[in-house]
N, C-alpha and C positions, 0 to 999 in steps of 0.2 A: 330113334327117329330125330330128324333135324329140321329146323325152320328153313323153308324154301327161300326166304328173303335174307336172313342174317346168318344162316347155317348153324345157329346155336341149337343146343340140345332141347328137345321138347319133352314135356312131362310124360311119364309112363302111364299116368292115369287117364290119358286122352283129353286133358283139359287144354284144348287149343282149337283153332279154327281150321275147317277143311273146305277147299274150293273144289266143287264137283265138276267145274268146267275144265280145269287144267290138272286137277288131282294134287295140287300143292297143299301143304300144311303150314300154318303160320302161328306165331305168338300173337296174342291179343295186341300187344304193343307194336307189332310190325304191321298192323292194319288200322283202319279208321274205326274199328268196331271194338267196343268195350266188352269185357267178360260178362257183365250183367246183361247187356243188350243181347248178346249172342245166346245166352242161356234162356232168355225170356222168349226167343223165337220158337215158333212151332216147327215141327219136323219138316213140312213142305218148304217153309221159308229158309230153313237151314240148307235144304237141298238146292234152292235157287240162289243162295249167296255165292257171289263171285269175288275173286280178288281184284285188286286195282288194275292189273295188267289185262285180265280177262274183260273187265268192264270197258277198258279203253278199246279193246278189239270189238266189242259189241256195239259201242257207240259209232265206230267207224263203219261198221256194216249197216247200221240204221241210216246213216247219212248217205250211203251209197245208193240206197233204194230210191231216194227222191231225186236223183240226178238222171241225166240222159243215159242211154245205154252205153254210148261211147265213153261218156264220163264215168259211167258205172264200171265199165271195164277197166278204165284207168284207175278208179278208186279201188276196185277189187285188187288190182295189181299192187296198189300202195298198201292195201290191207295185208295182202300176202307178204309184202316186204316187211310190214310192221310185225306180222306174225313171225317171219323169219328172224327179224331182229330180236323179238322177245325170246324165241326159242334159242337163238345164239347166245343171248345174255344168260338164259337159264342154263344152257349147256356149259357156258364158262363158269357159272356159279357151281354147277355140279362138278366140273373139273377141279375147281379150287377146293371144293369139299372133298373130292376124291384124293387130291394131293395131300390134304391135311390128314387123311386117313393113311398114314404111312404104315406100311406093313412092318412086321418084326424084321423081316429080311432087309428091308430098306434101311431101317434103323441100324441094323448091324453093319451094313455097308457104310452108312454115314459115320458111325463111330470108328469103323476101320479106317476110313479116309482121314478122319480127324486125328486118329492115333498115328497114322503114317506121317501126316503133316507135322504133328507134335514131335515125333521122334526125329524127323529131319531137322527141325529147329533145335531140339535138344542135342542132336549129334553135332550140329554146327557150334552150339554153345560149348559143348564138352570139348570139341576140337580146339576152340579158342582158349578154353581154360587150360587144356594140356599144353598148348603153345605158350601161354603165359607162365605156366608152372615150369616149363623147360627153360624159358628165359630167366625166371626168378631163380631157378636152381643154378644156372650158370653164373648169375650175379652173386649168389650165396657162395659158390665155389671160389669166385674171384675174391670176394670179401674174406673168406676163410684163408685163402692163400696170403692175402694182404696182412691179416692178423698174425699169421704164422711168421711172416717176414718181420713184422713189428716186434713180435715176441723174441725172435732171434736177435734182433738189433738191441732190444731191451736187455736181454741176457748178456750180450756183448758189452753193453754200456755198464751194466751192473758189475760185471767182472772187472772192466776198466776202472770203474769207480772204486771198487773194493781194493784194487791194486793201488790206486792213488791214495786211498785212505791209509793203507798200510805204509806206503812210502811217506805220507804226511806224518804218521805216527813215528816212523823211524827218524824223520827229519827233526820232529819235535824232541824226540829222545836225544838225538845227537846235539841239537841246539841247547837242550837243558844240560847235557853233560859238558858241552863246551862252555856254557855260562858258569856252571859250577867250577870247572877247571880254571877259568879266568878269575873268578872271584877268590878261589883258594890261592892262586898265584899272587893276586893282589894282596891277600891277607898275609902272605909270607913276608911282605915288606914291612908289616907291622909286628913282626915277630919279636923285635927288641923294644917295643913301645908299651907304655901304660897310659891310661887316661884317668886323671883325677878330676872328679865332677862334684857339682853342688857347692862350689865356693861362692860365698855371698858377693854380690856386686859392690857391696860397700867396702870390700877389702881393697886397699890402695895398691898393694904389691902382691899379686897372685904368686909370683915366683918364690917369695919369702914363705908363703903358706906351703908351697910344694916342697921346699927344702925341709921345713919342720915336719911335715907329714911323713916324708920318706925317712927322716931320722927317727921318728916315732915308731914306724913299722919295722925298720931295719935294726933298731936297737943301738945304733951308733950313727954318727954324722957321715953323710956320703959327700964326697968331693963334688962340688957343683960343676967342675970341669969334665966329669965323667958322663954327663948327660946334657941334653939340650931340651928346651921347652918351646911349645907353640900354644899361645893363649887364645882361647876362643870365647868371646864375650857374647852372651845372649841376654834376653830381656830380664829374666829372673835369676840367672846364675852365670857363673864363669866356669868353664872347663879348660883344663890344661893337659895337652898331650906331651908326655915325657919320653924322649928317645934316648935310650942308653947306648953306650959304646959297644956292649956285647949282650948277646942273648942270655948268657949265664948270669950276668948281673941282674937283668930284668927278671929272670925266673926265680932268683933268690928272693927278690922283693915280693913276687907273686906268691911263693910258698909261705912266706911269713905273713903276708896279707890274709891268706886263707885262715890262719890261726887267729889273727887279729879281728877279722871280719870287717869291722867299721872303725873309723877314727872320729872322735869329736874334735871340732875345731878348737874348742877351749883346751883340750888336752895337748894338742900340738903347739898352740900358741901361748900356753900358760895363762888362759883367761877363763872366765865363767861362761863362755859361749857354748851352748849345747848343739849348735849346728852340726849335722852329720856330714862327714866327708866320705865319698866312696872312691875306692880304687879298683879299676877294672882293666882288663886287657883292651888295648886299642883296636877298634874295628874299622873296616873300610865303610864308606857311606852306604853301600848296598847291604852289608851285614848289619850295620847299625839300624837301618830301616827295617830289615827282617827281624832283628831282635826286638825292636820297639813294637811291631805288629804282633809278634808272638807273645810278648808280655801282656798285651791287651786281651788276647784270647785266653791266656792263662788266668788272668783275673776274672774274666767273664765266666769261664767254665770251671773255675776253682780247681785248677790243676795243682799238683804238689810243688814242683820245683821247675825253675828255668835258670840256666847259668851258662857261663862261657869258660871253656878250657882249651888252651893251646889254639885259640882262634876259632874254635868250633862252638856252635850254639846247640845246647843240649836241653831236653825237656823230659820230665817224668810226670805222667798223669796222676799217678798215685805213688806212695812211698815204696810199694812193693813192685811196681811195674818197671820194665826195662827202659832205660833212657832212649829217647828218639833224637836223632840228629836232624836239624833243619838246615838244608843247604840252599833252598831256593824258595821264592814266593809261592810256587805251586804246592809246596809241602804244607802250607798253612791250611789248605783245603782238607788235609788228612786229619787235622786236629779235631 
C-alpha cells in the first residue's frame, strides 16, 4: 500500500492513518496528527477522523446551510466543483502513482528503446572511427611510400658515396705514387752527392775539414778539382754537401765509409779533438725530413736500425726482422 498524499510505501503492519470519508491512507507525517495522538483515540473517534481534504469539504457544506437557498445552490455548486477538483487531483496522483508502477513489459520496452538509441549513437561513432581509420591508413600508406622513396634515394646516395670513396682512395693512391715517383726522381739528382755533418761552428775553413775527412776515408788524397762543395751553416753545427764528378767516385767513398763508420775530427786534422764527423748520402729536403721523423720514432719505440742506402731510407724493428722502406710521410703511421 501507498500513501495517498506522498505516494510513499506504507508499513505492512498497518501503522498509519485511515480516512473513512474518502478511504485514503496516510503517513502520520503527511497529516497534522501524531502517531501517539492517533493511537490514543478510541475506535469511534478513529472512525470519525477525516483527512484535510475531507475536512475542507465538510466545512464548505456547513457554511452552505446558513446561506439562502439561492446562495446555497451556488455554494453547493462550488462545493461540487471543489470535490471535482479534489477528485481530479487525487486522480492525477493515482495516475502518477500508476505511471511509477511500470510493468516489466514497459521496462523491457524502455530498455529496448534505450538500446536502440545507444546502438544508433555507437554505429555513428563506429562509422566515424572507420572513416578516420581509413583516412589514417591512407596517410600511413603515403608515409610508407615516402619512406621507401627516401630509402631508395639513400641507397643510391650510399652507392654514389661508396663510389666516390673508392675513387678518392684511388686518387690518394695515385697521388702517393706520384709523390713517391717525384721524390725518387729528385733523389736521383743527389746520386753523386755526399753530406758531411756535425762540423763545429768554430772551424774557420769547413772545406779544409772536408778534404781531410775524404782523404782519411779514401786512404789517399782526392783531387779537390774532382768535387764541389756547398756549405750549410746552422746554429750548432756546419754541414757540407759534396758533389762528385761521377757516381762511381761517390760510391767508392760510400763503401769505404761503411767500413770506417765514423771519423773523429782530431784524426782527420791531426789534433786531439774528439768531435765525431758523420758522412752520409745526401738527401732531398723531403727525404731529409722523413728520415728525421723516422729517427725520432725509432728512438721512442727502440727499434733496431735505421739507415740510408742508394738514396733509400730503410728501417728494421728488430735485428731479425726484414727491413722496411719508408717512401712517404704516410708510412710513418705503419711504424
